[in-house]
C-alpha positions as CSV (number, residue, x, y, z in Angstrom):
1,M,-28.9,-41.5,-60.7
2,K,-26.7,-44.6,-60.6
3,G,-29.2,-47.2,-61.8
4,K,-31.5,-47.7,-64.7
5,Y,-35.1,-48.6,-65.4
6,I,-36.3,-52.0,-66.5
7,T,-39.7,-53.3,-67.3
8,V,-41.8,-55.5,-65.1
9,T,-44.8,-57.5,-66.4
10,A,-47.8,-57.5,-64.1
11,A,-49.9,-60.6,-63.4
12,D,-52.7,-59.2,-65.7
13,G,-50.2,-58.7,-68.6
14,G,-49.7,-54.9,-68.1
15,Q,-46.2,-53.5,-68.0
16,F,-44.6,-50.9,-65.7
17,K,-41.2,-49.5,-65.0
18,A,-39.0,-50.2,-62.0
19,Y,-35.7,-48.5,-61.0
20,L,-32.8,-51.0,-60.8
21,S,-29.7,-50.3,-58.8
22,E,-26.9,-53.0,-58.7
23,P,-24.0,-53.5,-56.3
24,E,-20.4,-52.9,-57.3
25,Q,-19.7,-56.5,-56.6
26,G,-22.0,-57.5,-59.4
27,S,-24.4,-59.7,-57.5
28,G,-26.1,-60.1,-54.2
29,P,-29.4,-60.7,-52.4
30,G,-32.4,-58.7,-53.6
31,I,-34.4,-55.9,-52.0
32,V,-37.6,-54.4,-53.3
33,V,-38.0,-50.7,-52.3
34,L,-41.6,-49.6,-51.9
35,Q,-42.4,-45.9,-52.6
36,E,-43.9,-43.2,-50.5
37,I,-47.0,-41.5,-52.0
38,F,-44.6,-39.2,-53.9
39,G,-43.7,-41.9,-56.5
40,V,-40.3,-43.2,-57.5
41,N,-38.7,-39.9,-56.8
42,G,-35.1,-38.9,-56.0
43,H,-35.4,-40.0,-52.4
44,M,-36.5,-43.5,-53.4
45,R,-33.7,-43.8,-56.0
46,D,-31.2,-42.6,-53.3
47,V,-32.5,-45.4,-51.0
48,A,-32.0,-47.9,-53.8
49,D,-28.5,-46.7,-54.5
50,Y,-27.7,-46.8,-50.8
51,Y,-28.7,-50.4,-50.5
52,A,-26.9,-51.3,-53.7
53,E,-23.8,-49.9,-52.0
54,E,-24.6,-52.2,-49.1
55,G,-24.3,-55.2,-51.5
56,Y,-27.9,-55.7,-52.7
57,V,-29.6,-55.9,-56.1
58,V,-32.4,-53.3,-55.6
59,L,-35.6,-52.8,-57.6
60,V,-38.1,-49.9,-57.0
61,P,-41.4,-50.5,-58.8
62,D,-43.6,-47.7,-60.1
63,L,-46.7,-48.6,-58.1
64,F,-48.8,-45.7,-59.3
65,W,-48.4,-46.8,-63.0
66,R,-52.1,-47.7,-63.3
67,L,-53.1,-44.1,-62.3
68,E,-50.2,-42.2,-63.9
69,P,-46.9,-43.8,-65.0
70,G,-43.6,-42.2,-63.9
71,V,-44.8,-40.2,-60.9
72,D,-41.8,-38.3,-59.5
73,L,-42.9,-35.7,-57.0
74,G,-41.3,-33.4,-54.4
75,Y,-42.6,-32.7,-50.9
76,Q,-44.0,-29.2,-51.1
77,D,-47.3,-27.5,-52.1
78,A,-48.8,-28.7,-55.4
79,D,-46.7,-31.9,-55.5
80,R,-47.9,-32.8,-52.0
81,E,-51.5,-32.2,-53.0
82,K,-51.1,-34.4,-56.1
83,A,-49.4,-37.1,-54.0
84,F,-52.4,-37.3,-51.6
85,D,-54.8,-37.3,-54.5
86,L,-53.0,-40.3,-56.0
87,Y,-52.9,-42.0,-52.6
88,Q,-56.7,-41.7,-52.3
89,K,-57.2,-43.4,-55.7
90,F,-54.6,-46.1,-55.2
91,D,-55.9,-49.7,-55.1
92,V,-53.9,-51.4,-52.4
93,D,-54.7,-55.0,-53.4
94,Q,-53.7,-54.3,-57.0
95,G,-50.5,-52.6,-55.7
96,V,-49.7,-55.8,-53.7
97,A,-50.2,-57.9,-56.8
98,D,-47.7,-55.6,-58.6
99,I,-45.3,-55.9,-55.7
100,T,-45.5,-59.7,-56.1
101,A,-44.7,-59.4,-59.8
102,T,-41.7,-57.2,-58.9
103,V,-40.5,-59.7,-56.4
104,D,-40.7,-62.5,-59.0
105,T,-38.9,-60.3,-61.6
106,L,-36.1,-59.5,-59.1
107,R,-35.7,-63.2,-58.2
108,A,-35.3,-64.0,-61.9
109,L,-32.5,-61.4,-62.5
110,P,-29.2,-63.3,-63.1
111,N,-27.3,-61.2,-60.6
112,C,-29.9,-61.6,-57.8
113,A,-28.3,-64.3,-55.7
114,G,-30.3,-65.8,-52.8
115,K,-33.2,-64.3,-51.0
116,V,-35.3,-61.2,-51.5
117,G,-36.5,-58.7,-48.9
118,A,-38.7,-55.6,-49.0
119,I,-38.4,-52.2,-47.5
120,G,-40.9,-49.4,-47.7
121,F,-41.7,-45.9,-46.5
122,C,-45.0,-44.2,-45.5
123,L,-47.5,-45.9,-48.0
124,G,-44.6,-48.2,-48.8
125,G,-44.1,-49.0,-45.1
126,A,-47.6,-50.5,-45.0
127,L,-47.1,-52.2,-48.3
128,A,-43.9,-53.8,-47.0
129,Y,-46.1,-55.3,-44.2
130,L,-48.5,-56.6,-46.8
131,A,-45.6,-57.9,-48.9
132,A,-44.5,-59.9,-45.9
133,A,-48.0,-61.4,-45.7
134,R,-48.7,-61.9,-49.4
135,S,-45.8,-61.5,-51.8
136,G,-43.4,-64.2,-50.6
137,V,-40.5,-62.0,-49.4
138,D,-38.0,-63.5,-47.0
139,C,-38.0,-60.4,-44.7
140,A,-39.5,-56.9,-44.6
141,V,-38.8,-53.5,-43.2
142,G,-41.4,-50.8,-42.8
143,Y,-40.7,-47.1,-42.0
144,Y,-43.6,-45.2,-40.6
145,G,-46.2,-47.4,-42.4
146,V,-49.6,-45.8,-42.3
147,G,-52.6,-47.9,-41.4
148,I,-50.9,-51.1,-40.4
149,E,-53.0,-51.2,-37.3
150,K,-56.1,-51.6,-39.6
151,M,-54.5,-54.6,-41.3
152,L,-53.7,-56.8,-38.3
153,D,-56.1,-59.5,-39.5
154,Q,-53.2,-60.4,-41.8
155,A,-50.6,-60.6,-39.1
156,G,-51.0,-64.3,-38.9
157,D,-50.0,-64.6,-42.5
158,I,-46.6,-63.1,-41.8
159,A,-44.1,-65.9,-41.2
160,C,-40.9,-64.0,-42.1
161,P,-38.8,-61.7,-40.0
162,M,-39.9,-58.1,-40.0
163,T,-38.7,-54.8,-38.6
164,L,-41.0,-51.7,-38.2
165,H,-39.8,-48.2,-37.5
166,F,-42.1,-45.4,-36.2
167,G,-41.5,-41.8,-35.0
168,E,-42.7,-40.9,-31.5
169,L,-44.4,-37.7,-32.8
170,D,-46.0,-39.3,-35.9
171,T,-49.7,-38.5,-35.9
172,Y,-50.3,-40.9,-38.7
173,S,-49.2,-43.7,-36.4
174,P,-50.2,-42.6,-32.9
175,P,-49.1,-44.5,-29.8
176,E,-52.4,-46.5,-29.7
177,A,-51.8,-47.8,-33.2
178,I,-48.2,-48.8,-32.4
179,E,-49.4,-50.6,-29.3
180,A,-52.0,-52.5,-31.3
181,I,-49.3,-53.6,-33.7
182,R,-47.0,-54.7,-30.8
183,G,-49.9,-56.7,-29.3
184,A,-50.5,-58.5,-32.6
185,F,-46.9,-59.7,-32.7
186,A,-46.4,-60.3,-29.0
187,G,-44.1,-63.3,-28.6
188,R,-42.7,-63.0,-32.1
189,Q,-38.9,-62.6,-31.5
190,D,-38.3,-62.2,-35.2
191,V,-40.6,-59.1,-35.4
192,E,-39.0,-55.9,-34.1
193,I,-40.9,-52.6,-33.5
194,H,-38.9,-49.5,-32.8
195,V,-40.1,-46.0,-31.8
196,Y,-37.7,-43.1,-32.2
197,P,-38.0,-40.3,-29.5
198,G,-38.7,-36.9,-30.9
199,A,-39.0,-38.2,-34.5
200,D,-41.9,-37.4,-36.8
201,H,-43.4,-38.9,-39.9
202,G,-40.8,-39.0,-42.7
203,F,-37.8,-38.9,-40.4
204,N,-35.6,-40.9,-42.8
205,C,-36.0,-38.5,-45.7
206,T,-33.3,-35.8,-46.1
207,E,-35.6,-33.7,-48.3
208,R,-38.3,-33.3,-45.6
209,P,-38.3,-30.9,-42.6
210,A,-38.9,-33.9,-40.4
211,Y,-35.5,-35.5,-41.3
212,D,-33.9,-36.6,-38.1
213,R,-30.3,-37.9,-38.7
214,P,-29.7,-39.8,-35.4
215,S,-33.0,-41.6,-35.8
216,A,-32.4,-42.3,-39.5
217,W,-28.9,-43.7,-38.7
218,M,-30.2,-45.9,-35.9
219,A,-33.0,-47.2,-38.0
220,H,-30.7,-48.0,-40.9
221,S,-28.4,-50.0,-38.6
222,R,-31.3,-52.0,-37.3
223,S,-32.6,-52.6,-40.8
224,I,-29.3,-53.7,-42.3
225,A,-28.8,-56.0,-39.3
226,M,-32.0,-57.8,-40.1
227,F,-31.2,-58.0,-43.8
228,R,-27.7,-59.3,-43.1
229,R,-29.0,-61.9,-40.6
230,V,-31.7,-63.2,-43.0
231,M,-30.2,-62.8,-46.4
232,G,-26.5,-61.8,-46.2
233,P,-24.3,-60.8,-47.8
234,Y,-21.7,-61.5,-45.1
235,Y,-18.5,-59.4,-44.8
236,D,-15.5,-59.9,-42.6
237,L,-15.6,-56.3,-41.2
238,S,-12.8,-57.1,-38.7
239,T,-10.4,-58.0,-41.4
240,L,-11.4,-55.1,-43.6
241,W,-10.8,-52.7,-40.7
242,D,-7.4,-54.3,-39.9
243,K,-6.4,-53.9,-43.5
244,H,-7.4,-50.2,-43.5
245,T,-5.3,-49.5,-40.4
246,E,-2.4,-51.4,-41.8
247,Y,-2.4,-49.0,-44.8
248,E,-2.7,-46.0,-42.4
249,F,0.0,-46.9,-39.8
250,A,2.2,-49.6,-41.2
251,T,2.7,-49.2,-45.0
252,R,1.5,-45.6,-44.8
253,D,-0.1,-45.8,-48.3
254,V,-2.6,-43.0,-49.0
255,D,-4.0,-44.6,-52.2
256,A,-4.4,-48.0,-50.6
257,T,-6.1,-46.4,-47.6
258,M,-8.6,-44.6,-49.8
259,A,-9.3,-47.8,-51.8
260,T,-10.7,-49.4,-48.7
261,M,-13.4,-46.7,-48.5
262,V,-16.6,-45.9,-50.3
263,A,-16.6,-43.3,-53.0
264,E,-17.6,-40.5,-50.6
265,P,-16.4,-41.4,-47.1
266,Y,-15.8,-39.2,-44.1
267,V,-13.6,-39.2,-40.9
268,N,-14.2,-37.2,-37.8
269,H,-11.7,-37.1,-34.9
270,I,-14.2,-35.9,-32.3
271,P,-11.9,-34.1,-29.8
272,T,-10.2,-32.0,-32.5
273,M,-12.8,-32.1,-35.3
274,T,-10.1,-33.1,-37.8
275,G,-10.7,-35.3,-40.8
276,G,-12.8,-34.7,-43.8
277,V,-15.9,-35.3,-45.8
278,G,-15.8,-36.6,-49.4
279,H,-13.1,-38.4,-51.3
280,D,-11.0,-35.5,-52.4
281,Y,-11.1,-33.6,-49.1
282,L,-10.3,-36.7,-47.1
283,K,-7.5,-37.8,-49.4
284,R,-6.0,-34.3,-48.9
285,F,-6.2,-34.8,-45.2
286,Y,-4.7,-38.3,-45.2
287,K,-1.9,-37.3,-47.6
288,N,-0.8,-34.1,-45.9
289,H,-2.0,-34.0,-42.3
290,F,-2.6,-37.6,-41.1
291,I,-0.3,-40.3,-42.5
292,P,2.9,-38.2,-42.6
293,K,2.0,-36.4,-39.3
294,T,1.6,-39.5,-37.2
295,P,4.8,-40.4,-35.2
296,A,6.8,-43.3,-36.6
297,D,6.7,-45.3,-33.3
298,T,2.9,-45.2,-33.1
299,K,1.4,-48.4,-31.6
300,L,-2.2,-49.6,-31.5
301,I,-2.7,-52.0,-28.6
302,P,-6.1,-53.7,-28.8
303,I,-8.2,-53.9,-25.7
304,S,-11.6,-55.1,-27.1
305,R,-13.5,-55.3,-30.4
306,T,-17.2,-55.4,-31.0
307,I,-18.5,-56.4,-34.5
308,G,-22.0,-55.5,-35.6
309,A,-23.8,-55.9,-38.9
310,D,-22.5,-52.6,-40.3
311,R,-19.8,-51.4,-37.9
312,V,-16.8,-52.3,-35.8
313,V,-16.2,-50.7,-32.4
314,D,-12.5,-50.9,-31.4
315,E,-11.2,-50.1,-27.9
316,M,-7.4,-49.7,-27.8
317,L,-4.4,-48.0,-26.3
318,F,-2.9,-45.5,-28.7
319,C,0.8,-45.0,-27.9
320,F,3.3,-42.7,-29.5
321,T,6.2,-40.3,-28.9
322,H,5.4,-36.7,-29.5
323,D,8.4,-36.1,-31.8
324,I,6.6,-34.3,-34.6
325,E,3.8,-31.9,-34.8
326,I,0.7,-34.1,-35.0
327,D,-1.7,-32.0,-37.1
328,W,-4.8,-34.2,-36.5
329,M,-4.4,-34.6,-32.8
330,L,-2.3,-31.8,-31.5
331,P,-2.5,-29.1,-34.2
332,G,-0.2,-26.1,-33.6
333,L,1.7,-27.6,-30.7
334,K,5.4,-28.1,-31.2
335,P,6.9,-31.6,-30.4
336,S,7.5,-32.1,-26.7
337,G,9.5,-35.4,-27.0
338,K,7.2,-36.9,-24.4
339,Y,5.8,-40.5,-24.7
340,V,2.0,-40.7,-24.6
341,E,-0.4,-43.5,-23.9
342,I,-4.2,-42.9,-24.2
343,P,-7.3,-45.0,-24.4
344,L,-8.9,-44.5,-27.8
345,V,-12.2,-45.7,-29.2
346,A,-13.0,-46.0,-32.9
347,I,-16.5,-46.5,-34.2
348,V,-16.2,-47.6,-37.8
349,C,-19.2,-47.8,-40.1
350,F,-19.2,-49.8,-43.4
351,R,-21.4,-49.9,-46.4
352,G,-21.0,-53.3,-47.9
353,D,-17.3,-54.2,-47.9
354,K,-16.1,-50.6,-47.9
355,L,-15.5,-48.3,-45.0
356,Y,-18.0,-45.5,-44.9
357,H,-17.0,-43.4,-41.9
358,E,-15.0,-43.3,-38.7
359,H,-15.8,-41.5,-35.5
360,I,-12.7,-41.5,-33.3
361,Y,-12.8,-40.6,-29.6
362,W,-10.0,-40.0,-27.0
363,D,-9.5,-37.9,-23.9
364,Q,-7.7,-34.8,-25.2
365,A,-7.0,-33.5,-21.6
366,S,-5.0,-36.7,-20.9
367,V,-2.9,-36.1,-24.0
368,L,-2.3,-32.5,-23.1
369,V,-1.3,-33.4,-19.5
370,Q,1.2,-36.1,-20.8
371,I,3.0,-33.7,-23.2
372,G,3.1,-30.9,-20.5
373,A,0.7,-28.6,-22.2
374,L,-1.9,-28.7,-19.4
375,D,-1.3,-28.5,-15.7
376,P,-3.6,-31.0,-14.0
377,A,-3.4,-29.3,-10.6
378,G,-6.8,-28.5,-9.4
379,L,-8.5,-29.9,-12.5
380,P,-10.5,-33.2,-12.7
381,V,-8.1,-34.6,-15.4
382,A,-5.4,-37.2,-15.4
383,G,-2.4,-38.1,-17.5
384,V,-1.1,-41.6,-18.3
385,E,-3.1,-42.9,-15.4
386,T,-6.1,-43.2,-17.6
387,A,-4.3,-45.7,-19.8
388,Q,-2.8,-47.6,-16.9
389,K,-6.2,-48.1,-15.2
390,L,-7.7,-49.3,-18.5
391,T,-5.4,-52.3,-18.4
392,D,-5.2,-52.7,-14.6
393,E,-8.6,-52.2,-12.9
394,S,-7.0,-52.7,-9.4
395,R,-5.4,-49.2,-9.7
396,P,-7.2,-46.7,-7.4
397,S,-10.5,-45.2,-8.4
398,N,-12.0,-41.8,-7.5
399,T,-8.6,-40.2,-6.9
400,L,-9.8,-37.0,-8.5
401,M,-12.9,-36.8,-6.2
402,A,-11.9,-34.7,-3.2
403,R,-15.2,-35.7,-1.5
404,W,-14.6,-39.4,-1.9
405,K,-13.2,-39.6,1.7
406,E,-16.5,-38.2,3.1
407,S,-18.3,-41.4,2.3
408,E,-15.5,-43.6,3.8
409,S,-17.7,-44.6,6.7
410,D,-20.2,-46.2,4.3
411,A,-17.6,-48.8,3.4
412,A,-18.2,-50.6,6.7
413,E,-21.9,-50.8,6.2
């Protein structure tokens, strides 16, 4: 647990606890995280810490305090039964009033700078919808909110941007419910509704069997994009990525490289599965197998760059002379002395102003052909031609397709 608990005073004078997680930068816009039926448990605190890492001041109110203060339940057996019992007894209108008090408390914190949004899950997903209608938030995100289709009489009260996420297989939010919600917000370009194929209720929670990592990742990117657009904070991801690569390839400074990353980052070079997960493992990789094992004449020639809310996608030519054993790209292969040019794509994800992970892609067959380790004869692979065609589209296409000539007559049609 990275945060702490503070006290919120309700509109009727009662007091309840809320978990506060703050960004490393010290201040930022605010986000109220709204609990599932399992209370302010480990998952909710993890969500708060996650968004604090993204640069937000985050507050998670104990919305069951009027029934039982400090509810912190797991997802199995007796805990699950208790959670549903609490849910049945929960007064939604009173809960929304307590959310409003939480929003007011968050806005009053000295390090909450600017706007305040809400994000909720399950019960909290529906409460985020209601917070958008009644609690004065500047934007809202709801994950698999149960029963929103029964509250569409309040859709007209929602003037702020909103993003809703649903799982395709979620029986609590069946297709007809999602379509009703879509219909209520038809024409609202600032309201996004996303359905994730194959995902079920609770797909964002790592502690549930329904956890679906691809859906959770995509939903987070969409959520953070809306929060950034409406509230900030705004980071120059392009410059941050350039600085990271400068430390990797120019100054070759391991400590400086690691300082550009979150506390527990990871790197995955997809073709060779090299890299590492976690600070210590990744530092070992950078220190011993990446920075000193990258040829001195390495060049990164930019082709294109796409910048999103939480990531940079870089397309480049990666050029080098194979004059040392390159552990991370060509492990176990002795230097060939050959010069190599390959197209390479880096998908770089950030949390706040720190790099979180890198997914690096290239055509390994092209590398092997260029260093003489793979004979391309009879195989649908190419060498330096892949790099040459990237920068000159007029070079021949379909040269590896033996049947290309069979359709030659179609060119005249």
